[in-house]
N, C-alpha and C positions, 0 to 999 in steps of 0.2 A: 451383574460384574463387570466392566469397560476394563483392561492395561492395558494400557498406549507406548508406552516404552518410547517414546517419543517419534511417536510416528507426524510426519511434514500437517501441516495445518492447512496449503490447500495445496491437495495435489492434479496430477489433468486426472488421474485413475484413481478407480478404487476399483480393487479386484476382492470381489465378497467369495468369500469359500464356508459354505458349511458339511460341520464335521460332525460324526456321531462316532463313537470306536474304533475310527481307521489309523488309530498313530503310523503304522511303514507306507502303509501307502501318501498321509497325509504330507508327511516329509520329502514326497518324488514330488508332487504337486507344487508345494513349495518353490520348492527350490526349484522348478519351473518355470517361474513367477520370478522369482532372483535374477535369473539370466537370462530375461529380456531387454534388448538392443537396449529400450528408451526405461531409464531410470526414474521417471516422473509419476509414483507409484506410490499407494498404503495396500494393506496387506488385509483387506479386514478377519481375520477366523472368527470366526461364530461355533463358539461349538457347544454344541447344543443334546446338554448333559450324555456329557462320556460317561459309561462306567470310569474309568481313570483321567482324570484328568489333562488337556492336553500340554506339555512344554515348546510352545514354536521358537525356528532359531533365534538366534538375542542380533535384532535387524530392528536398527532404530524405526521402519518402513511398514513395522508389526503391528498392529490391534488386535489384541483377544480378547475377545465378548465369552460369556462363560454364562447359558440360557440356565439355570435352577431345572425345570420339565422339558421332557423333551416334545416338541414341538412337529416337528417332521419338516423336512426340506423347506420346504412354502414359508414356512414360518420362520427359521431360522433367518431365511431371505433378506426378509422381511427386515427381522434386529441388524440383517448386515445395510438394507440398504435405509435405516432411520439411525447410523450411526456415520453413517460413508460419508467423507467431504470431499471429496472426487466430483472434474465439471464431470465427468464420463465414470460411468458403473461395468463394469464387466464381472462374468459367473464363470466360476472355475468350479466343478466337482471334486470333491477329499482323493479320488482313488483315478482322476484325468490328468490327466498335463496338460500347459502349454507347447509349442513350439515357443523359441527360441524371435520370432519375430510377431507373437501374438497381439501386440499391445499397436508397437509400431506401426505393423497396416491397418490393425482399423481407423490409423488418419488419414488414411484415403479414400473412404465407406466414409468417412464423418461428415469428409469436404462437402456430399452432397447432400447426406443426411443426418437426424439428429437421431438416429440406429446405421449403426454400420453391422453386417455381417461376412465371419469367411465359412472356409469350407472348412470340413472334420472329416478325418482318417480316424478307424482303432486301431489300438496295439492291445496287443497283448494272442492269449486264447481267438480261437476263430475270427484273427486279423485280414485272413485275404479275403472275408466277406464284403462286393464292395459298396459301399455308405453313397445317394444317389445326392448328389448335389445338386440344388439349386439356387438358378441365377433371379434372386428377386429384387427384383426396382422403382421404385418410385410406390405408391400404394397398392395392396395384395389383399384389404384385407376379403376383397371377393373371394378368392383363392387360398390362402393360406391353408386351409384346411385339404384343400385336396388332394396334398402328400403329406409324409412326414411332414412336419413343421418344423422352422430345424433347433440345433438341440443349443439347449442356451450358452450353454460353451463358447459357443460364434458371436454371441451376440455382445454389441455395446454399444451402451445407449446414456444420450446426454440424463444425466443424474432429473434435471427437472422434471422429465416428459414420464420415469420411470415410475409405472402403477404396481402396486402393490400386487404382491399374489396369494391368492386368494387362500389362507390355512386347512379352510374344510377341506382342499384337497390334496391328499399323502399324495397320490398321483393324479399323471397325468393334469400335473399342476399346469407344467409351461405348456401345456395344448388349450389349456382353460385364458392361461396368460394372454397367448399371440391374438386367442378372439379380440379379446378386450387390445392391445398394444397397435392391434395394426389400424382401428375401428380413425388414430387422429394422428401414430407417426410412419412415413413412410421411410422405407430404408433401401439401403446398395448395401451390391458385396461384394465385398473385395477375396479377386480370383483366386486366392491364391487360400493351405493346408494353415490356419492355427493352432485346433485342437485335436487332442488327439484322446480316443475316446477307450476306456482302457476295460476286454476284454475278458471277467473272471465267476470262478466258482463260490470266491467269497461273498460277506450277504451287503443285497444286493433288496430294496422293497419292491421291484419294478419285476421284481421273480416270480412274487403273489397274485398266481393268475383270477383266485377270487376277487383278493382286492382292489386287480384292475381290472372289472369286473364289474364292481361295484363302480366304480370313479367312471368310467363309460360310463356309464347309462347315469348314475351324479350331471357330468358335461351336459350328455346333451338332456336332460330335465332345463338345464338351468337355461342353458340358450337355446332354447324352443324356438325361439322370437330366429336365432343366427339358420337357425338348421332346418327352419322351414324356407327360407328367403336361397338357403343354396344345398337343393336336395344334390350336388354331385360331394357335396360334404359330408350330408350326413348317410347318402349312400356309405360311403368309407367308414364311418361312423358304426355303425349297426350292421356292416360286415363284422368287424374288428372284433364288439359285441358276441359276434354269432360265435368265431375262431373260438373265443374265451370259454363260453359257456361251453364248445366242442371239449375243448379241455377238461371241462371238470366235468362234463361225458356229463353237463345238464341238455339234452337233446330236444326235448319239445321251446327251453331257452332258446336253442338254440337254432333252432329253427320259424321261429318269432321273431328272433332280429336278422336273421337270411331274408322268409319274407322279406320285411322293412325292408332290407336295402336293396331288392332285382324290385319292387313298387320306384321306386324312386328312381334306380340305375343298373335297367337290367344286364348282367355280366355272368358269364359262358364260367367263368370262377366260382360265381357265389353261389350256381345257379349246380354245379356240382357238389359244395361244400353246403349247402342245404339236399341235395342227396343221400351225399352220406350221412345225416345223420335221420334217415328215414328206417322204421323198421324194419326187417333184416322180412325171407317171407318165410325164415324158421325161425323166425320168433328173437332171432335174435340186431342186437347194431349191429350198421358196419363203422367201422373207426377211423374217424378222420386223420388225415393225413401232420404226421407230431411235427415234417421241417415244414409246417406252413406258418410262416413269421404274423405276430401276431403287435 
């Protein structure tokens, strides 16, 4: 069901917000869009079968779409893309927020490429952790997975070239999407913080380690050709799989993943994690570092 509430016919931007059962955070996210310095936009809110229906602010730029079955963020973003009417589309998670110049600053990058990126900072708990900002320009297909991919909330892309998400990826969907979009779409980076990622203890699918490991493996399988041609990216994904398996205490699986990574790109850090998964001389297994980021 779609409720448009008088949304503009041809806005410059469509801000796509998938949401599921987080109305308090959602209200703050929506307000951060309404506070933009540029007001030529529509907000496409996709309620992914929340337990309680979402009631957004009464604003003519809001378009509300209710999904009857929960399909995950990828499926919800696809619903948003199918119903977006803006020349450009952006993404905002329901527990994050935009800086006031988020949309305006993206126009600077869009002068150089059909995909514009801004930088991101964390807010909330453990917000002091550093975010690695990447200065990406032009064709980035060869290097996009060498480091963490840019958060989808930092992306502004021309709607005509924006690919759909693969809904089978409940997690790692951003990485999978970046492999495909970077194949044909050049990018430009605006060196300004436009997106705020909230760190909190509330529900977040990305905290489910077993699911993360499953989709990490699925990514390696689906894009086997890409990873074969890009050993540095493959080594990083296998290292990530090893860290996730270690968190699950699946040490044989972790050893296999770390061994793959080491064959592709020997690293002292990976070797150290591999060693932690080996049986202890007295019959115990060492516990991998809990603070290791995966």
